[in-house]
C-alpha positions in Angstrom: 140.2 86.2 86.3 143.5 88.0 85.5 141.6 90.7 83.8 139.4 91.1 86.8 142.5 91.7 88.9 143.8 94.2 86.3 140.5 96.3 86.5 140.3 95.9 90.2 143.8 97.6 90.3 142.6 100.2 87.9 139.6 101.0 89.9 141.7 101.2 93.1 144.1 103.6 91.4 141.1 105.6 90.0 139.7 105.9 93.6 143.1 107.2 94.9 143.5 109.8 92.2 139.9 110.7 91.8 140.2 109.7 88.1 137.2 110.2 85.7 138.0 106.8 84.3 136.7 105.0 87.4 133.2 104.2 86.0 134.8 102.8 82.8 137.2 100.7 84.7 134.6 99.5 87.1 132.3 98.4 84.2 135.1 96.4 82.7 135.9 94.8 86.0 132.4 93.8 86.5 131.9 92.6 83.0 134.9 90.2 83.2 133.6 89.0 86.4 130.2 88.2 84.9 131.8 86.4 82.0 133.1 83.7 84.4 129.5 82.3 84.7 129.7 81.1 81.0 133.0 79.2 81.5 131.9 75.7 82.2 135.5 74.8 83.1 135.8 77.7 85.6 137.8 77.0 88.7 135.7 79.5 90.7 132.5 78.0 92.3 129.1 79.5 91.6 128.8 80.6 95.2 132.2 82.4 95.2 131.2 83.9 91.8 127.9 85.2 93.2 129.7 86.6 96.3 132.4 88.4 94.2 129.7 90.0 91.8 127.5 91.0 94.7 130.4 92.5 96.5 131.3 94.6 93.4 127.8 96.1 93.4 125.4 96.7 90.5 126.6 100.3 89.7 130.0 102.0 90.3 130.1 103.3 94.0 129.5 106.9 94.5 130.8 106.6 98.1 134.1 104.9 97.6 135.1 104.8 101.4 135.8 101.3 102.2 135.4 100.1 98.6 139.1 99.5 98.3 138.9 97.0 101.1 136.2 95.2 99.3 138.2 95.1 96.2 141.2 93.8 98.2 139.1 91.0 99.6 138.0 90.0 95.9 141.7 90.0 94.9 142.5 87.7 97.8 139.7 85.3 96.9 140.8 85.2 93.2 144.4 84.6 94.4 143.3 81.7 96.5 141.2 80.1 93.8 143.6 80.7 90.8 146.9 80.6 92.5 147.9 84.2 91.7 151.0 85.4 93.4 151.2 88.7 95.4 153.3 90.0 92.5 150.5 89.1 90.1 147.9 90.9 92.3 150.0 94.0 92.6 151.2 94.4 89.0 148.4 93.3 86.7 
């Protein structure tokens, strides 16, 4: 889950700077999210996981307006589930 936060931060930075690395970082973010379905001891519920992965989308967004808000919502959900601090969310 910490890696998801890390790559959410990378995607958000890429959006702000129009970085060509956004697709790469988006794919890593989504891959780590999908991996949680195979963790039988995961703290995240199946419904929260499905909501998170659906919110991320199936491909990197071409229209990024509003996508940062979606990513912030996902970070907030992960913080609630895993007990991440605001400092964790900002700096990973």
